[in-house]
C-alpha positions in Angstrom: 75.7 56.3 38.7 76.8 56.6 35.1 78.2 53.0 35.2 74.8 51.8 36.4 73.0 53.4 33.6 75.4 52.1 31.1 74.9 48.5 32.4 71.2 48.9 32.2 71.4 50.2 28.7 73.7 47.3 27.7 71.3 44.8 29.1 68.3 46.3 27.4 70.2 46.5 24.1 71.2 42.8 24.4 67.5 41.9 25.3 66.3 43.8 22.2 68.8 42.0 20.0 67.7 38.7 21.5 64.1 39.4 20.9 64.9 40.5 17.4 66.8 37.3 16.7 63.9 35.2 18.1 61.4 37.2 15.9 63.5 36.8 12.8 63.9 33.1 13.6 60.1 32.7 14.0 59.4 34.7 10.8 62.0 32.6 9.0 60.6 29.4 10.2 57.1 30.5 9.2 58.4 31.4 5.7 60.2 28.1 5.5 57.1 26.2 6.5 54.8 28.2 4.2 57.0 28.6 1.1 59.5 25.7 1.2 57.6 23.0 3.1 54.1 24.2 2.7 53.0 21.8 0.0 54.4 18.9 1.9 52.5 19.7 5.1 49.4 20.4 3.1 49.5 16.9 1.7 49.9 15.5 5.2 46.9 17.5 6.4 44.7 16.4 3.5 45.7 12.8 4.1 44.9 12.9 7.8 42.1 15.3 8.1 38.8 15.9 6.2 35.4 17.2 7.2 32.1 17.0 5.4 28.4 17.3 6.2 26.5 14.0 6.1 22.7 13.6 6.0 21.2 11.6 8.9 18.1 9.8 7.3 14.9 10.1 9.2 13.0 6.9 9.9 9.9 6.7 7.6 6.6 6.3 9.5 4.6 3.1 9.2 1.3 2.7 7.4 -1.1 0.9 9.7 -4.5 -0.8 9.5 -7.2 0.6 11.7 -6.3 -1.8 14.5 -2.6 -0.8 14.4 -1.3 -3.8 12.5 1.4 -2.8 10.0 0.6 -2.6 6.3 3.9 -1.1 5.4 7.0 -0.5 7.6 10.6 0.4 7.3 13.3 -2.2 8.0 16.9 -1.1 8.5 19.3 -2.0 5.7 22.9 -1.0 4.8 25.0 0.0 1.8 28.5 -1.5 2.0 31.3 1.0 1.3 35.0 0.8 1.8 38.1 3.1 2.2 40.7 1.0 0.4 43.4 3.3 1.7 42.5 3.2 5.4 45.6 4.3 7.4 45.5 1.3 9.6 45.6 -1.2 6.6 49.2 -2.0 5.6 50.1 -3.5 2.3 51.1 -6.8 3.9 47.6 -7.3 5.4 45.8 -6.1 2.2 47.8 -8.3 -0.1 47.4 -11.3 2.2 43.6 -11.0 2.7 42.2 -9.3 -0.5 41.6 -12.7 -2.2 39.5 -14.0 0.7 37.5 -10.7 0.9 36.8 -10.7 -2.8 35.5 -14.3 -2.6 33.2 -13.4 0.3 31.8 -10.4 -1.5 31.2 -12.4 -4.6 29.3 -15.0 -2.7 27.2 -12.4 -0.9 26.1 -10.2 -3.8 26.5 -12.7 -6.7 26.9 -9.8 -9.1 30.7 -10.0 -9.8 33.3 -12.7 -9.8 35.9 -12.8 -7.1 38.5 -11.6 -9.6 36.4 -8.6 -10.6 36.0 -7.6 -6.9 39.8 -8.0 -6.4 40.6 -5.8 -9.4 38.1 -3.1 -8.4 39.4 -2.8 -4.8 43.1 -3.1 -5.7 42.8 -0.4 -8.5 41.0 1.9 -6.1 43.8 1.5 -3.5 46.5 2.2 -6.1 44.7 5.4 -7.2 44.3 6.6 -3.6 40.5 6.4 -3.6 39.1 6.8 -0.1 35.5 5.7 -0.8 34.0 3.0 -3.0 30.6 1.3 -3.0 30.5 -2.5 -3.0 27.6 -4.7 -4.2 24.6 -4.2 -6.3 22.1 -3.8 -3.4 21.7 -2.9 0.2 22.0 -5.6 2.8 19.8 -6.7 5.7 20.7 -6.5 9.4 21.7 -10.2 9.5 23.9 -9.7 6.4 25.5 -6.7 8.1 26.8 -8.9 10.9 28.1 -11.3 8.3 29.9 -8.6 6.4 31.6 -7.3 9.6 33.3 -10.8 9.9 34.8 -10.7 6.4 38.5 -10.7 5.9 40.0 -7.2 6.2 36.6 -5.8 7.3 36.9 -7.7 10.6 39.7 -5.3 11.6 37.2 -2.5 12.0 36.6 0.8 10.2 40.0 2.5 10.7 42.1 -0.6 10.2 39.9 -2.4 7.7 38.2 0.4 5.8 34.6 -0.9 6.2 31.9 1.7 6.5 28.2 0.6 6.5 25.8 3.4 5.5 22.5 2.8 7.2 19.2 3.3 5.3 15.8 1.5 5.4 13.8 -0.7 3.1 10.0 -0.7 2.9 8.3 -4.0 3.8 4.7 -5.1 3.5 4.1 -7.7 6.2 0.7 -8.8 4.7 2.0 -9.2 1.2 -0.4 -8.0 -1.5 -3.2 -7.1 0.9 -4.3 -3.5 0.0 -0.8 -3.2 -1.7 -1.9 -0.8 -4.4 -3.8 1.4 -2.0 -0.8 1.5 0.5 1.5 2.2 -2.5 5.2 1.7 -3.3 8.4 3.7 -3.0 11.2 4.6 -5.3 14.6 3.3 -4.2 15.6 7.0 -3.9 13.8 8.3 -0.8 13.8 11.8 -2.1 11.5 10.9 -5.0 8.8 9.9 -2.5 6.1 7.5 -3.1 5.2 6.2 -6.5 1.6 5.5 -5.9 -1.1 5.2 -3.2 -0.9 6.5 0.3 2.9 6.4 0.3 2.7 9.1 -2.3 -0.2 11.1 -1.0 1.3 11.3 2.5 4.9 11.3 1.6 5.7 14.5 3.4 4.1 13.2 6.6 5.7 9.8 6.4 9.2 10.7 5.5 10.0 13.1 8.3 13.0 15.5 8.2 16.6 14.3 7.8 19.2 15.5 10.2 22.8 16.6 9.6 26.1 15.5 11.1 29.7 16.6 10.6 31.8 13.6 9.4 35.4 14.3 10.5 38.5 12.3 9.8 41.6 13.1 11.9 44.7 10.9 11.8 42.9 8.0 10.2 40.0 8.0 12.6 36.4 8.9 11.6 33.9 10.6 13.9 30.4 11.8 13.3 29.2 14.8 15.3 25.5 15.4 15.1 24.5 19.0 14.2 20.8 18.7 13.6 18.9 15.7 14.9 16.6 13.9 12.4 12.8 14.2 12.9 11.2 10.8 12.2 8.1 10.6 10.1 4.7 10.2 11.5 2.8 6.9 11.1 -0.5 6.8 9.2 -3.5 5.0 10.5 -5.7 3.9 7.6 -9.4 3.0 7.5 -8.5 -0.5 6.2 -9.8 -3.4 8.3 -7.1 -6.0 7.6 -9.5 -8.9 8.4 -12.2 -7.7 6.0 -9.5 -6.9 3.5 -8.2 -10.5 3.8 -11.7 -11.9 3.3 -12.4 -9.7 0.2 -8.9 -10.5 -1.3 -9.3 -14.2 -0.9 -12.9 -14.3 -2.2 -12.2 -12.2 -5.3 -8.9 -14.0 -6.1 -10.6 -17.4 -5.9 -13.3 -16.3 -8.3 -10.9 -14.7 -10.7 -8.9 -18.0 -10.8 -12.1 -20.0 -11.3 -13.2 -17.8 -14.2 -9.7 -17.1 -15.6 -10.7 -13.4 -15.6 -8.4 -10.6 -16.6 -8.8 -8.5 -13.5 -11.2 -7.6 -10.8 -12.1 -5.1 -8.1 -13.8 -5.6 -4.7 -14.5 -2.8 -2.2 -16.3 -2.4 1.1 -17.3 1.0 2.4 -18.7 1.8 5.9 -22.1 3.3 5.1 -22.3 6.1 7.8 -18.8 7.4 7.5 -17.5 6.6 4.0 -14.5 4.8 5.5 -13.0 2.3 3.1 -12.7 -1.0 5.0 -11.4 -3.0 2.1 -10.2 -2.2 -1.5 -8.9 -5.0 -3.7 -7.4 -4.6 -7.2 -6.2 -7.9 -8.8 -4.7 -8.4 -12.3 -3.7 -11.6 -14.0 0.0 -11.7 -15.0 1.4 -13.5 -18.0 2.2 -16.4 -15.7 -1.4 -16.7 -14.6 -0.9 -15.5 -11.1 -2.8 -12.4 -9.7 -1.1 -9.3 -8.3 -2.0 -5.8 -7.4 -0.3 -3.7 -10.0 -2.9 -1.0 -10.8 -5.6 0.7 -8.8 -8.6 -0.1 -11.1 -11.0 1.1 -8.4 -9.7 4.7 -8.7 -8.1 4.9 -12.1 -10.2 2.9 -14.6 -13.3 4.2 -16.3 -15.9 1.6 -17.1 -19.3 1.5 -18.7 -21.2 0.2 -15.7 -24.1 -1.5 -17.6 -27.1 -2.5 -15.5 -25.8 -1.2 -12.2 -26.4 2.3 -13.7 -30.2 1.5 -13.9 -30.5 2.6 -10.3 -29.6 6.2 -11.4 -32.1 6.1 -14.2 -34.8 4.9 -11.8 -34.0 7.6 -9.2 -34.2 10.3 -11.8 -37.6 9.2 -13.1 -39.1 8.7 -9.6 -37.7 12.0 -8.2 -38.9 14.0 -11.2 -42.4 12.5 -10.7 -42.3 10.8 -14.1 -43.2 7.3 -12.9 -44.1 5.3 -9.8 -42.9 1.8 -8.9 -46.3 0.3 -9.5 -46.7 1.8 -13.0 -46.6 -0.7 -15.8 -44.5 -0.7 -18.9 -44.6 -3.0 -22.0 -41.2 -4.7 -22.7 -42.6 -6.2 -25.9 -41.3 -9.5 -27.1 -37.7 -8.9 -26.0 -36.6 -6.7 -28.9 -37.1 -3.0 -29.4 -36.0 -1.1 -32.5 -34.6 2.4 -31.9 -33.7 4.1 -35.1 -31.3 1.6 -36.8 -30.4 -0.3 -33.6 -32.1 -3.2 -32.0 -32.1 -3.3 -28.2 -32.5 -6.9 -26.8 -33.8 -7.7 -23.4 -32.3 -9.8 -20.6 -34.8 -12.6 -21.4 -35.5 -14.2 -24.7 -39.1 -13.4 -25.7 -39.2 -10.5 -23.3 -40.9 -9.9 -19.9 -44.2 -8.7 -21.3 -46.2 -6.0 -19.6 -44.7 -5.5 -16.1 -44.4 -2.9 -13.3 -41.5 -0.5 -13.2 -40.3 -2.2 -10.0 -40.4 -5.6 -11.7 -38.5 -4.2 -14.7 -35.8 -3.0 -12.3 -35.7 -6.3 -10.4 -35.4 -8.5 -13.6 -33.1 -5.8 -15.1 -35.2 -5.4 -18.2 -33.2 -3.3 -20.7 -36.3 -2.4 -22.7 -38.4 -1.6 -19.6 -35.8 0.8 -18.2 -34.9 2.4 -21.5 -38.5 2.9 -22.5 -39.2 4.4 -19.1 -36.4 7.0 -19.6 -37.3 7.7 -23.2 -41.0 8.4 -22.3 -39.9 10.6 -19.4 -37.2 12.7 -21.1 -37.4 12.3 -24.8 -38.5 15.9 -25.1 -35.9 17.2 -22.7 -32.9 15.0 -22.8 -30.7 17.6 -21.0 -32.9 17.3 -18.0 -32.0 13.7 -17.6 -28.3 14.6 -17.9 -28.7 17.3 -15.3 -30.4 14.9 -12.9 -27.6 12.4 -13.3 -25.2 15.2 -12.3 -27.4 16.0 -9.3 -27.0 12.4 -8.1 -23.3 13.2 -7.6 -22.1 10.7 -10.3 -20.0 13.4 -12.0 -18.6 14.9 -8.8 -14.9 14.6 -8.1 -14.3 12.4 -5.1 -11.2 14.5 -4.1 -9.6 11.5 -2.4 -6.1 11.2 -1.0 -4.9 8.8 -3.6 -3.8 10.3 -6.9 -5.0 9.0 -10.3 -8.7 9.5 -9.9 -10.4 9.7 -13.4 -13.3 12.1 -13.9 -16.7 10.7 -15.0 -17.0 10.7 -18.8 -20.7 11.5 -19.8 -22.0 12.9 -23.1 -24.7 15.5 -23.3 -26.9 16.7 -26.2 -24.9 18.7 -28.7 -21.6 16.9 -27.9 -19.8 15.1 -30.7 -21.0 11.5 -30.8 -24.4 12.3 -29.2 -27.2 10.7 -31.3 -30.8 9.4 -31.2 -29.7 6.2 -29.5 -27.6 7.9 -26.8 -30.4 8.5 -24.3 -31.9 4.9 -24.3 -28.4 3.3 -24.2 -27.2 5.6 -21.5 -30.2 4.7 -19.4 -28.9 1.1 -19.2 -25.3 2.0 -18.5 -23.6 2.6 -21.8 -22.2 5.9 -23.3 -21.3 6.9 -19.8 -18.0 5.9 -18.1 -17.2 6.2 -14.4 -14.8 4.5 -11.9 -15.8 1.6 -9.6 -15.2 3.8 -6.6 -17.6 6.5 -8.0 -20.2 3.8 -8.4 -19.6 2.5 -4.8 -20.0 6.1 -3.5 -23.3 6.5 -5.3 -24.7 3.1 -3.9 -23.4 4.0 -0.5 -25.5 7.2 -0.6 -28.6 5.2 -1.3 -27.8 2.9 1.6 -27.2 6.0 3.8 -30.7 7.3 3.1 -29.5 9.8 0.5 -26.5 11.3 2.1 -23.4 11.0 0.0 -20.1 10.5 1.9 -16.7 11.1 0.5 -14.6 7.9 0.5 -12.1 8.1 3.4 -8.8 6.2 3.5 -7.0 7.6 6.5 -8.2 8.0 10.1 -5.4 9.9 11.6 -1.6 10.4 12.0 0.5 9.2 14.9 3.1 11.5 16.5 4.7 8.9 18.8 1.6 7.5 20.5 -0.5 10.6 20.1 -3.3 10.7 17.5 -3.0 13.9 15.5 -4.7 15.4 12.4 -7.7 13.1 13.0 -9.9 12.9 9.9 -13.7 13.3 10.2 -16.3 11.9 7.8 -16.9 14.3 5.0 -20.4 14.8 3.4 -20.3 15.4 -0.4 -24.1 15.9 -0.8 -26.6 16.1 2.0 -29.2 14.4 -0.1 -29.1 13.0 -3.7 -32.9 12.5 -3.8 -36.1 12.9 -1.8 -36.7 10.7 1.2 -39.7 9.1 -0.7 -37.5 8.3 -3.7 -34.7 6.8 -1.6 -37.2 4.6 0.3 -38.7 3.4 -3.0 -35.4 2.4 -4.6 -34.3 0.7 -1.4 -37.3 -1.6 -1.7 -36.5 -2.2 -5.4 -32.9 -3.1 -4.5 -34.1 -5.6 -1.9 -36.4 -7.0 -4.6 -33.5 -7.7 -6.9 -32.0 -10.1 -4.4 -35.3 -11.5 -3.0 -37.0 -12.3 -6.4 -34.9 -10.8 -9.2 -31.7 -11.3 -11.0 -29.7 -11.8 -7.8 -32.0 -14.3 -6.1 -29.1 -16.7 -6.1 -27.4 -14.7 -3.3 -30.5 -14.4 -1.2 -29.4 -14.8 2.4 -30.6 -15.4 5.9 -30.6 -14.4 8.7 -29.7 -11.0 7.1 -30.6 -9.5 3.7 -28.5 -8.1 0.9 -29.8 -5.3 -1.3 -28.2 -4.4 -4.7 -28.1 -4.6 -8.4 -26.4 -6.9 -10.9 -24.8 -5.8 -14.1 -23.5 -7.5 -17.2 -22.0 -5.1 -19.7 -20.0 -5.5 -22.9 -16.6 -4.0 -22.7 -15.6 -1.6 -25.5 -12.2 -1.9 -27.0 -11.5 1.7 -28.0 -12.2 2.5 -31.7 -12.7 -1.3 -32.4 -16.1 -1.2 -30.6 -17.5 -4.1 -28.6 -16.2 -6.9 -30.9 -12.5 -7.7 -31.0 -11.1 -10.5 -33.2 -14.7 -11.8 -33.5 -15.2 -12.0 -29.7 -16.9 -10.0 -27.0 -15.6 -9.3 -23.5 -17.9 -8.7 -20.6 -17.9 -6.9 -17.3 -19.8 -8.8 -14.6 -20.6 -6.6 -11.6 -22.7 -6.3 -8.4 -23.3 -3.1 -6.4 -25.2 -3.0 -3.2 -25.1 -3.1 0.6 -25.9 -5.2 3.7 -27.8 -5.8 5.9 -30.5 -4.4 3.7 -32.7 -3.3 6.6 -29.9 -1.6 8.6 -27.0 -1.0 6.2 -23.5 -1.0 7.6 -21.4 -1.8 4.6 -21.9 -1.0 0.9 -20.0 -3.0 -1.6 -19.0 -3.2 -5.3 -17.5 -6.3 -7.0 -16.4 -6.2 -10.7 -15.0 -9.1 -12.7 -13.5 -8.2 -16.0 -13.4 -10.6 -19.0 -14.5 -13.8 -17.2 -14.4 -17.0 -19.2 -17.6 -19.0 -19.4 -19.7 -17.3 -16.7 -20.3 -13.7 -17.7 -23.4 -12.7 -15.7 -23.2 -10.4 -12.8 -25.3 -12.5 -10.4 -23.0 -15.5 -10.7 -19.5 -14.0 -11.5 -19.7 -11.0 -9.1 -22.8 -11.6 -6.9 -21.4 -14.8 -5.4 -18.3 -13.0 -4.4 -20.4 -10.4 -2.6 -22.3 -13.0 -0.8 -19.2 -14.8 0.3 -17.7 -11.6 1.6 -21.0 -10.5 3.3 -21.5 -13.9 5.0 -18.0 -13.9 6.4 -18.1 -10.3 7.5 -21.6 -10.8 9.0 -20.4 -13.8 11.0 -17.4 -11.9 12.3 -19.0 -8.4 12.8 -22.7 -8.5 13.2 -23.1 -11.4 15.5 -20.4 -10.1 17.7 -22.1 -6.7 17.7 -25.4 -8.3 18.8 -23.7 -9.8 21.8 -20.9 -12.3 22.4 -21.9 -15.8 21.2 -20.1 -18.7 22.8 -18.8 -20.8 19.9 -20.0 -24.4 19.9 -17.5 -27.2 19.3 -17.7 -28.7 15.8 -20.4 -31.4 15.7 -20.1 -32.6 12.1 -16.9 -34.5 12.9 -15.0 -32.3 10.4 -12.4 -30.2 12.1 -11.6 -26.7 10.8 -8.5 -26.3 8.6 -5.7 -24.6 10.7 -2.5 -22.9 9.6 0.7 -23.9 11.2 2.9 -21.3 12.9 3.6 -19.9 16.3 2.4 -22.4 18.9 1.0 -20.0 21.6 -1.2 -18.2 19.0 -2.6 -21.4 17.5 -3.4 -22.9 20.9 -5.2 -19.7 22.0 -7.4 -19.7 18.9 -8.3 -23.4 19.1 -9.1 -23.0 22.8 -11.3 -19.9 22.3 -13.2 -21.7 19.4 -13.5 -24.8 21.6 -12.0 -27.0 19.0 -10.5 -30.2 20.4 -6.8 -30.4 20.0 -3.8 -32.2 21.3 -0.3 -30.8 21.6 2.6 -33.3 21.3 5.5 -30.8 21.6 6.9 -28.0 23.6 8.5 -26.3 20.6 7.5 -22.7 19.6 6.9 -23.5 15.9 4.3 -26.1 15.1 2.3 -27.8 12.4 -1.5 -28.3 12.6 -3.2 -31.4 11.2 -7.0 -31.5 11.3 -8.4 -35.0 12.1 -12.0 -36.1 12.8 -11.3 -36.3 16.6 -9.5 -32.9 16.7 -6.5 -30.8 15.6 -3.2 -32.5 16.1 -0.4 -29.9 17.0 3.0 -31.3 16.3 6.6 -29.9 16.3 8.5 -28.3 13.5 12.2 -28.7 13.8 14.6 -26.3 12.1 18.3 -26.7 11.4 20.7 -23.8 11.2 21.6 -22.9 7.6 19.0 -25.3 6.2 15.8 -24.2 4.7 12.8 -24.8 6.9 9.5 -26.2 5.7 6.9 -23.4 6.0 4.2 -25.2 4.0 0.8 -24.5 5.6 1.9 -21.4 7.6 0.2 -18.0 7.3 2.2 -15.1 5.8 3.0 -13.3 9.1 4.4 -16.5 10.7 6.4 -17.6 7.7 7.9 -14.2 7.1 8.8 -13.8 10.8 10.5 -17.2 10.9 12.5 -16.8 7.6 13.7 -13.3 8.2 14.9 -14.3 11.7 17.1 -16.8 9.9 18.6 -14.1 7.7 16.6 -14.8 4.5 14.8 -12.3 2.3 11.2 -13.1 1.6 8.9 -12.3 -1.3 5.2 -13.2 -1.1 2.6 -13.9 -3.8 -1.0 -14.6 -3.1 -2.9 -14.8 0.2 -3.9 -17.6 2.6 -1.5 -20.4 3.6 1.9 -21.2 2.1 1.5 -23.8 -0.7 5.0 -23.6 -2.2 8.5 -22.2 -1.5 11.2 -21.5 -4.0 14.0 -23.0 -1.9 13.2 -26.6 -1.0 13.0 -27.6 2.6 16.2 -29.0 4.1 18.3 -27.3 1.3 21.3 -25.3 2.4 21.0 -21.5 2.1 23.1 -18.5 2.8 21.9 -15.5 4.8 20.6 -12.9 2.4 19.2 -15.5 -0.1 15.8 -14.7 -1.5 12.9 -17.2 -0.9 9.7 -16.7 -2.8 6.5 -18.0 -1.1 3.2 -18.7 -2.9 0.1 -18.5 -0.7 -3.4 -19.8 -1.4 -6.6 -20.3 0.5 -7.6 -23.3 -1.6 
């Protein structure tokens, strides 16, 4: 029994010794790995494993016209980055192919020589850098496929080091149409919109970025999504792209004809205040016109004679005058203290009614009316102008609105001539949009609507946050006064200063304006010359107003009067909108085929669309091709539709195409496109049949002439 216990004890002792030896060995190995070899294995781990959080950009929402067509949208693009020390990239391959890669990068970006690219990548590899950015810009999707075929990069991410960081670029498919209202973005998405609706609705449009873990293990990269991105909502605006196109083309044509500095054209829906078109064009040093400032919202102007409507309403509403009262306009000159006011007609208009004074825009008639009414209580006139809503903040979505600047008795600069000159639109400054809102209230039987730029947001296909029309003032004047001035506004077009735009079968109502433009402290004369603002404000059809409008032409050359410089633009817009909208609203009218022998001008482009339009308009046409892209040539007997043939890597001829078709075609071929103007393509910066590389920029000039 004792022997058995001794053997058991011996076995246990040996087992304990063995366990002790194993524990000491493990502890020793751990100490060895930690203390002696620790730095070595740490370097191996750092080389083969890394983890970081990476932002997953949300897709920015689109900005849409009221019918869903895109005014601004996001197009995917990519930043080219490289890991020069990729584990699967041996020196032999790198040294063999770096020259070819450098040449390809230089040809793509055209910002550095092949030698500069070679030095940059080689130095980064020698210093052990695992991440460098290549190129001076992001690349398009077609360019992405091209880059993936480059030397070294074609080996893939782990063996060639290529990593393409996805982002997006903001595009405006309709070029400058409503560009300043839609707005622009900074390159850095976090900064949000610079201007316009991009800025006002940046939070809605940008969405919420997601997060992923970017892990590198043994030379292989993997992204593991932690938080999914929430894409931005799209914005449906009130802009009618067809009306916007009409207004843009009409104003641009007039600005070119008159070599004007800049201009504004706006159309508002009377009952809702919805902005259907807003155009802001400015002449550049090269003579072309672009949208680079929102004059409608951010420029204060002395409105001149269009302000006479406010003066008339005040006098009528306060019971100071009636339309059939008479007033003496003298012989065309009226001395007020040390100033001479001259009338709109040499020799004056004589003794005429208040209504006639308004219709012929008599400066003396209107100013004498206001002086007789308020000379003993000038503040009452100022208070009534405020009651008309002309000093109210519009509180619109777009930033940059300027408040009305109007003096009052007791202010610095107020003098004995302030009241008479204010009555005809001087010594008060307001924005074109403020003036439009006021005229729209008259068209809307006295109810002032807040200008509205957005109808709703889209969450997927669901309409959310739907905007409703907003009333600023229920009534700016009595019903009797509103009806009286509506008749006076009709008279301006029927037999007054705007009789040149008298129209049938519908009527336009409104007021012309021709005002001198002040140049700061230098007054109205600069370098011995005067500049003028020609304007027209009104609405149509006069008997059942649907749209109010304001057109302003700044510093026109030659023709300075509101009826010619601005009124003709209004008539052109109204005629075209009436033809498209009002006749359609009265019942579908079957178009008659052209009978004059002159076929309509047609844009070339996508064959199915062109043929559909010609068929619906009953325009005779002949198709001599089965190709998708075609040209259209108007002949006396009909429109001849012929083929357009394109060769890969050779610049196509897009002359005569509309913007949408030209951009679609060129971008499908890998080109980047910039557009100037509106209408049909009249020139292209890369000549047709010239060779090009994907990613090249082509600039298109459009015109409706």
